[in-house]
C-alpha positions as CSV (number, residue, x, y, z in Angstrom):
1,M,0.3,-13.6,-3.4
2,I,-1.6,-16.8,-2.2
3,F,1.0,-17.4,0.4
4,Q,0.6,-13.9,2.0
5,K,-3.3,-14.4,1.9
6,V,-2.9,-17.7,3.7
7,K,-0.6,-16.0,6.3
8,D,-3.0,-13.1,6.9
9,Y,-5.9,-15.7,7.3
10,C,-3.9,-17.6,9.8
11,K,-3.0,-14.6,11.8
12,E,-6.5,-13.4,11.9
13,N,-7.7,-16.8,13.0
14,N,-4.8,-17.6,15.3
15,L,-3.7,-20.6,13.3
16,S,-0.4,-21.9,12.3
17,I,0.3,-22.7,8.7
18,S,0.2,-26.4,9.5
19,S,-3.0,-26.0,11.3
20,F,-4.4,-24.3,8.2
21,E,-3.2,-27.1,6.1
22,R,-4.8,-29.8,8.4
23,L,-8.1,-27.6,8.5
24,C,-8.1,-27.7,4.7
25,N,-7.0,-31.3,4.4
26,I,-4.0,-30.3,2.0
27,G,-0.5,-31.7,2.4
28,N,1.9,-30.7,4.9
29,G,4.3,-28.2,3.4
30,T,1.9,-27.3,0.6
31,V,1.6,-23.7,1.5
32,A,5.3,-23.2,2.0
33,R,5.8,-24.1,-1.8
34,W,3.7,-21.0,-2.6
35,K,5.9,-18.6,-0.7
36,N,8.2,-17.6,-3.7
37,D,5.8,-18.8,-6.2
38,E,7.7,-22.0,-6.5
39,S,4.4,-23.7,-7.4
40,K,0.9,-22.6,-7.9
41,P,-2.3,-24.3,-6.1
42,V,-4.3,-26.7,-8.3
43,L,-8.0,-26.4,-8.5
44,S,-8.7,-29.3,-6.1
45,T,-6.5,-27.7,-3.5
46,L,-8.3,-24.3,-4.0
47,E,-11.6,-26.2,-3.7
48,K,-10.5,-27.7,-0.3
49,I,-9.5,-24.3,1.0
50,E,-12.8,-22.7,-0.1
51,K,-14.8,-25.6,1.6
52,A,-12.9,-25.3,4.8
53,T,-12.7,-21.5,5.1
54,G,-16.0,-20.3,3.2
55,I,-13.9,-18.0,1.1
56,P,-14.3,-18.4,-2.6
57,A,-11.3,-19.9,-4.5
58,S,-11.1,-16.8,-6.7
59,T,-10.5,-14.7,-3.7
60,W,-7.4,-16.7,-2.7
61,I,-5.8,-16.1,-6.2
62,E,-6.8,-12.7,-7.1
63,K,-4.2,-10.1,-7.1
64,S,-4.2,-7.6,-4.1
């Protein structure tokens, strides 16, 4: 769910996943762990994504 939203955001903004991670100041490989719901983002990571993108954290995790 969040992995696909990140991919969509990256496509719309012409970013690679690693560029997205740098933009949001999150660890390299973090987004990849969300691909098959291997892990879930923690609140501090969602806050960094919200700050970098301007998109509320709740939007990233809500079901489509």
